[in-house]
N, C-alpha and C positions, 0 to 999 in steps of 0.2 A: 575199394581196392587200391585207389590212388593214395588214400590216406595210409594204408598199410605199407605201401612201397616206400614212403617217406620215413617210416619208423626204423629205429635201430634194431639189431638182432635181439637184444635183451627185452626191449619193449614189445617186440612182436611176440615173443614167447609168453610174456605176462598176459598179453591180450588173449592169446589162445587158451591159457589156463582159466582165465576169467570166464571165457565163453563156455568152457567145459563144465565149470562149476554152476553156472547160472541155471541151466535146465535141472540140475540136481537139486538146487535150492527150491525151485518152483515145485518140483515133485514132493519135496518134504512138506512145503506149505499146503499143498493140495491134500496130502495125506492127513495133516493135522486138522485141516478144516473138515475133511470127511469124517475123521475120528470123532471130533467134537460134535459134528452134526448128527452122527449116528448115536453118540452118547446122549445128546439132548433129546433126540427122538425117542430113545429107549426110556429116558427119565419121564418124558411127556407121556409115552404110552403106558408106563408104569403108573403114573399119577392118574391117567385116564382110566386105566383098569381098576385101580383102587376106588376112584370116584364112581365108576359104574357099579362096582360092588357095593359102595355106600348107598347109591341111589336105589339099587335093587333091594338092599336091606330095608330101606324105608318105604318102598313102593306099596307093600301090603298095608302099611299103616295109613297111607293116604286115603284108601277106601274106607277104613274104619273111622277116621276123623271126619271125613265127608258125611258119613252116615250119622255120626253123633251130631253134627251141625244141623242136619235135616231134622233129626228127632228133637233137638233143642228148639229150633224154629217152630216146630209143630206145637211143642209144649207152651211156648210163649204165645202163639196164636190162640191156643185153647185157654190161655191165662191160668195154667195149672202149675201152681208153685211147687208142689212136692215132686211132680214129674220132672220139672226143670232142675230141681236140686239133685235128683237121682242121676239124671244124664250128666250133670256137671261133675259129680263124683266119679262116674264111670270114665268121663273124658280125662279127669285128672290122673286116673290110673293108666290110661292110654299114653298120656304125655310122659309120665314117669318111665314107662317102658321104652318109649322113643328116646328119651334122654339117656337112658342107660346104653342104648345102641349107639347113639351119637358119640358118647364118651370114648368108645373103642377107637375112634378116629381122631383123637385129640391132636395127633401130629399134624393134622391139616392146619392148625393154628400157626404153624411155623412155615408153611409153604406160601410162596407168593401167589397172588390171584385167589386161591382157594381160602386163604386166611380170612378175608373179609366176609365171605359168604358163610363160612363155618361159624364165625363169631356172631353173625346176624341170626343164624339158626338158633344158637344158644340164647341170644337175647329174646328171640321170638318165643321160645319154649318157656323161658323164665316169666315173660310177660303173660303168657297164656295161663300158667300155673297160678300166678298172683290174681289174674282176672277172674279165674274160675273160683278161687277162694272167696272173692268178693260176692260172687253169685250165691254161694252157700250162706254167707253172712247176711246178705240182703234178704234172702228167703226167710231166714230165722227171725230177722228183725221185723219184717212186715206181715208175717203170718197172722199175728193177732188182729191185724187190720185188713185182712184179705177181703172180707165182704164189703168193706167200705171202699176199697180200691176196685171192686168188681172182679176179684180174682178167686180162683178155686183153690181149695186146700186149707181154708181157715177152720176154726173151731165152730162147726155148725150147731152143736148142742148148746154151747154157751150163748150163741146169738139167737137161739130159737125164740120166736115170739117178740123179740125186741123191735122197737120202732127206730126210725132213722135218728130221732133225737137222742135215744138211749145210746146209740153207737157213736154219735158225734160227741156226746158228753164223755164217753169212754175214751175217745181219741184225745181230746184236749186235756183230760186229767192224767193221761199216761205218757204224754210226750217227753217228760223228763227222763223216762227210761230209754228212749230212742237215742238221745244225744250221745251217750258213751259208745253205743254200737256204731253210730255214724262216724265217730272219731276213728274207730278201728277199720271201718270200711274205707275211709279216706286214706289211711296209712297204707293199706294193701293196694289200693288203686294207684297211689303215688309210686309204689314199687314197680307196678306194671308199666306206668307211664314212663318212668326213667329208663326202664329196659328197652321199650319199643322206640323211644325217642333217639336211641343210639343207632337205629337203622336208617340208612339213607335210601329213600325210594329211587332216587336218580341213578343209583349204582346198578339198577336192574333194567332189563329191556322192557319196553312198554307192553309188549304182548308175547306170550309163549303158549303155543298150542291153542290159540283162541281165547286164552285167559288174559285179561288186562291186569297183568301182575303188578306193575308199578302203581296203578290206581288203587288196587286192593290193599297194598301195603300202606299207601298214603291214607286211605280211608280208615284203616285200623289205627294208625297213629292219631288221626283227627278224632276218632271215636273215643279213644282212651283219654286224650287231652280234654275233650268235652265232658266226659264222665267225671274225671277228676275235678274239673272246675265246678260241675254241678254239685257234687258232694261238698266241696269246700264252701260254696256259696250258700248251701242249705243249712250248714251248721249254725251260723249266727241267727238265721230265721227261726230255727227250731228252739233256740235259746230264749227268744222273746215271744214265741207263739203262745205259751200259756197266759202271759200277760195280755197279749192282743185279744185273746179269746175269752178274757174275763174269768180266768180260773181263780185268781187270788182275790179279785174284787171286780164288781161290774164295770164295764166300759161303755162309753157313749160315743157314737160316731155320727157325723154329719153326712147323711145320704143325699147324694146329688144325682138328679136325673138329667142326662144329656140326650138331646134329640139328634141322633145321627142323620136323620133325614134333612136336617138343616145344619150341615157340617160346620164345626168351629175347630180351632187348633187342638183342643184337648179331647175332641170326640163328638161335640155337638152343642147346639144352643142349650143353655142351662134353663130348663123349663120349670123345675120344681125341686124342693128339698124336703127332707124329713130328718128325724132323729131316731137312730136305732140303739137299743140297749142290748148289750151282749153280756150274758151271765153264764159262765161255765159252758160256753158253746151255744146256748140258747139265745136266739136273736128275736127281739120283740120291738116292733115299731111303736114309738110313743108320741110322734108328732108328724104332721103332714101339712105343708104349706106351698102355695104358689110362689115362684121366684119373684113375682111382682110385689107380693106382700113383704118380702124381705127388703126390696128396694124402698118400699113405702115406709117400713120401720126405720130404715137408715135415714131417709129423708134428706139426703144431700144431693146436690147437682154439681158435679165437678166438670171442668172443661174436658172435652174428649181428647184422647191421644190422636196423633196424626192419622193412623189408619182408619179410625172411625170417622174422623172429620172429613177425610178425603173420599172414602169408599162406601161408607154405610149410608143408607137412604133414610132421610128424615129423622136422624138421631143426632141430637144437638148437645147431649150431656154424656158423662161417663157413668154408667150404671153397673151395679154388681153383676147383673145378668150378662154383661158384655166383657167382663174382666178376664176371661180365659183366652187371652190373645197369644200367650206363649205356648208353643207345642210341648214345652217342658211342664209336666203336670204340677210338680212341686212349685215351680216359679209362678204359675198361675194361681195356685191355691193359697200361697202365703198371704198376699194382700187380702183375699176374701176372708180367710180365717182371722186375720187381724181385725178386720171390720166386724165380723160376727161376734168374736169373743169380747171385744172391747168397746164397741160402739152401738150394739143393738140391745136395748133394754130388755131384761128378762131372758136373755139367750141362755141356752144350755151350755155348760162347760163340756166341751167335747175333747176326745183324744185323737181325732183325726177325721179324714174325709174318705168316704167310699163312693166312687162315681160309677154309675152303670148306664148303659145305653139300651135302646130298644132291642138290639140283637141279642143282648144278654137275657132280657126278659123272655123273648121268643124261644131261646134255646132251653130255658128252664121249663116253659110250658110244653115244649115238644116232648119232654120226659114225663111231665105230670099229667098232661091232657088238659081238657077244658076245666076252668075253675070259675066260680062265681064270686063277685066282689059286691057286698051289700051297697045298695044305692047307685052302683055303677054298671051293673050287668055282668055278662059273661065274657071271658077272655080265653083265646086259644092260639095255637101256633098254626092252625089250618090256613091255607092260602086263600086270601080274599081276592076275587077276580077284579074288584074295582081298582086295586093297586098292584096286583100280582105280588103281594107281600103278605106276611102273617097277619091274621085278623087282629091280633093284639096291637100291631103297629097302626093299622088303619083306625081302630077304635080309639087309640090314644090321640091320634091326629084329629079325629072327629070331635072328641071331647074338648080338645085344646083350642082348635082353630076354626071350626065351622061357625059361620055367623048365625046368631039366634035372635029372635024377636024380643026376648025378655032378658034382663040382666041376670047372669048366673055367675056368682063369685067363685073364685078359687077353682076354676075348671081344670087347671093344670095340676091340682093337688091330688090327683088320683094315684100318683105314683106310690105313696106310702101305704094306702089301703090295698093297692094291688100287691105290693111287696109283702104286706101282712098275710094276705090270702095265699100267696105263693109259698111263703115260709111255713104257714100253718099246714098246708097240704104236704110240703116237703118233709117237715119234721114228723108228721103223723103217718106218712106213707110207709108201707112195709119195707123191711130192710133190703129186700131184693132190688129196690130202686136206687139204693144209696150209691152203688158203684157208678151207675150212669150219671147220677146227679153230681158226684164228685168229679167225674171226668169232664162233665159240661162246665163246671166252675173253673177247672184248671185250663180248659181250652179257651174260655172267655178271658181269663187272665193273660194267657199267652198271646192271644190275638188282640189284646187291649180293648176289650169291651167292658172290662171291670178294672178300675184303677184305684190305687191306694196311696194316700198321703198321711203320714203320722207325725204328730207334733213332737213326740219324744225322739231325740236325736239318734240314740242307739237303735231304736225300733225302725226309724226311717232308713238308717244305713243298712239294716238287715233286709228290709223290703227292697231297697235298690240293688243290693248284691244279687238278689234273685230275679232282678229285672221285672219287678211288680209295680214299680212306681211311675211308669210312663215318662221316664227321663230322657232327655237328649243325651246320648251316650258318647263318652270319649272313645276314640279308636285311633291308636298310634301305629297300627300295623299296616296301614295302607289307605285306600280310597274310602269315601263315606258319602252317603246321600240320604236326604229326607225331604219328601214333598209334603208341603203343608197347605191345605186349601181352607178358605173361610167363606162361607155362604153369607153374603151381606144382602138381605132382603131379596133373596132369590127363591121364594116359596120353599117347598120341601123337596126340591128337585134332586137332592142327593139320593133320594129313595130310588131314583130311576137311572142316574148317571153311572156309567161304567168307565173305568179308566185303564188305559194301556200305556206303558212306558217302554219305549224302544231306545236303546243307546248303543253307540259305537265308540269304542275306545281305540285310538290310534297312537302308535309310538313312533317318533321320528328317529332318524339314525343317531341323533345326539341323545336319545333317551327321554325327550320331552313327551309328556302324556297330554293328548288333546281329546276331549270328549264332546260328542254330540248327543243330546238327549231330546227326544220328541215325546211330548205328553199329549195323548189323545183323550178328549172328553166326549163320550158318546151317549146321547140321550135318545134311544129308539122309540120311546113311548109317546102316545098322543097327549096333547095339552089337557089340563083340567079346566073345569068351569070356574074361573077366578072372578066372576062378576058378583059384586055385592048385591046387585038387584035381584039376582036369581038365588042367592044364598048358597052357592056351590062350595064344595070343599076344595080350596086351592092348594093342590099338592104339586102338580107338575106345571111350573111356569117358567118365566125368563130367569136364567141363572146368572147371577153376578158374583164373580169370584176374585177375591184377593188371594194371590198365591205367592208362596215363598219356596225356594229350593235351597236347602242347607247342604254345603259341600265343605271339603277340608279347608281349614283356615289358610288364607293366602292365595286361594284360587283366583284366577283372573277371568272375568267375563269377556268373551270376544264378541258375542252377538246374542240377542234375544229377539224372537219374533212371536207374535200372538198376544202381546201386551198392548193395551190402548194407551198406556202411560210410559214415560221414560223409565227404564229399569233403574232400580236403586240397588246399590251394593254396599253392604255394611257387615259388621261383625256382631254376633250374638251367640251366647251359649257355647263359646269356644269354636264357632264355625264361621265361615263366610256365607252370607245370605244374598241370594239374587231374588229381588222382589218385583212383582208386576201385578197387573189387574186387567180384567176384561168384564164387560157387562153393561156399561153405560151406552157406548156406541154399538157394540157388537155382542149382545148377550148370547149365551148358548140357549137356543130355543128348543122346545120339544121336537123330536124327530129330526135332529140335526147333530152336527159334530163341531168341535172347536179344537184347535191345536196350538200348543205352545212349544217352541223350539229353543234350546239353549246350546250355545257352543262356548266352551271354556277350557282353560289350561290349568292343570293341577300344579301345586307348588313344589312338588318333588319329582325326581326322575325315576324312570323304570329301572329296576335292578333285575337283570335277566337270570341271576343266580337264585332268585327267590320267587315263590308263587305270587301272582297278582291277587290281592285280596280287596274285597269291597264289603263294608258293612252297610246294608240297606235297612233303614228303619221304616216301619209302617205307621202312618198317622192313626191315632186312636179313632174309633168310630167308622173307619173305612173297612168294608168287608174284605176286599182284595184288590190287588193290581195284577193285570196280565203283563208279565215282564219278558222282554227279549233283550239280551245283552250279547254283543259281539266284541271279541278281543283277539286280535292277531289270528284270524281264521277260525277261531273257536266260537261256538254259539251256545248259549244256555237260554232255554225257554221254560218258564215256570209261573205258578201263581204265588204271589207274595201275600200271605195271610198273617205273618208275624215278622218280627225283626229277624234278619237272616244274613249270615256271612257267606259271600260267594267267593270261590277260589278258582282261579285259572292257573294251570300249570305252565 
């Protein structure tokens, strides 16, 4: 009021007018806000109403698609090709109907928020259509081979009375017809992959109505990526498969027997070798020898490399039988093949190496049943209580290592006669067994109980593209690890040892990744009679282990415990390697455990905008690892039986 008293008459009038206008302006602004608020609400309610109408339109289709999926899963479980194709075609008709309904709401693609989800729905429908087309194409392509794959829906009349050998010959001589079809399948899968890769799972809530939506979208994306990669990798293998299987001319392969009970980097101690002839798919053993015979034929005594000199017991030279020191199968086989082809008098000229372990032999016998091998006795996959292992495994160990009073030469050369009997039984078995045999071989390849190395460069590339070569793989998408154990004079203890790998991955505020890995070696079985005086079969004894842990190149070892020697850090096969040893001072005894712990820092930082990926490779010859991995509050527990890529969101 005092301020007003000091104003002139004109100024006082202006102030009064201003005060009169001010409430009026406020009212106008309030009305505008209210108007636009109501308008926005009406627009929102309109969009919501249309959206609900859209959802209600698609609601009935949800139940139809869900039922189709259940029917398709049932057909796959029954391994019924024609039923799967029928359901695929019905689902394609359903998706076409849904697509037509969705197109009525095209204007959604111009609206904020809804635009992304509408486009994603279209990408999903396009991907589903392309994916289902590939199902039809795959069924048409593999129907002639249905019985070989153990599937229903093949030509039963054509295959009537045929043996396994007849069907194998049919496969290898008709593979050239599959290649063009695989090209078409690959193109359609690529269409599906490109469509679904445009969907961002992180744009969706983790869970809706109890459904883990984000995970399901991510799984669909990963599945199509893997399927596309599988087909692309299979194409070069199919191109060279007729040559590998001796369609155009006979092939000869160096058959290598690896004893996984005495674990070595490529799968086991190399006990014996043979020569296999492959002619139009028919496999015939032509030679069988003890690995010691090969060393004798070579006749050289080279100075041993450092690992053998430091860790192997009473081995003073470098023999062929100890040359599989690299876990990379091709790297280990190259020098052995060079010696065999160029330095062994009268050696067969071979096209490559096929290595098998005792687990592969046992898996074949599980399908075929007990077989007899002339001069060597019977072999089966039945469990022998003396080792809690398949009888074939115990019998092979008994023939190879049990002390005898009289000299018996080439005791380890049983592998080729055994393979001959297995192959004879397999090829002459009724065709009903072929699906199971085929599945067994594929599983053994996937789990690295059967490894292949080919001398032809193009053929080897095709084998590696399909991960059949036992290679140490490159992985540029994230973390990597491979545990490699080598039993140096530790009896056949790997027959009894179980391994567990527990790891914790921690991320600092700066994004640095620190890992702690604990490897537990557990031998719960009682010791064997290892006395030469009593002539016992020394299977379970004191375990001496040279171990290496392969990690991303540039990783820094912080600490290692459980090694009797100072840890070594070096680079090999494009990885950083942490090396240690136990067994001289503190061997792993029967009915006891040993632990190795590693702490190290990865060479790259964590990118929170991307999933955390780890490629874990399994050493050949190992049955499985029990895995536990923790990452930022998430935990994954699983059995590792093959190379596996782990993803944390």
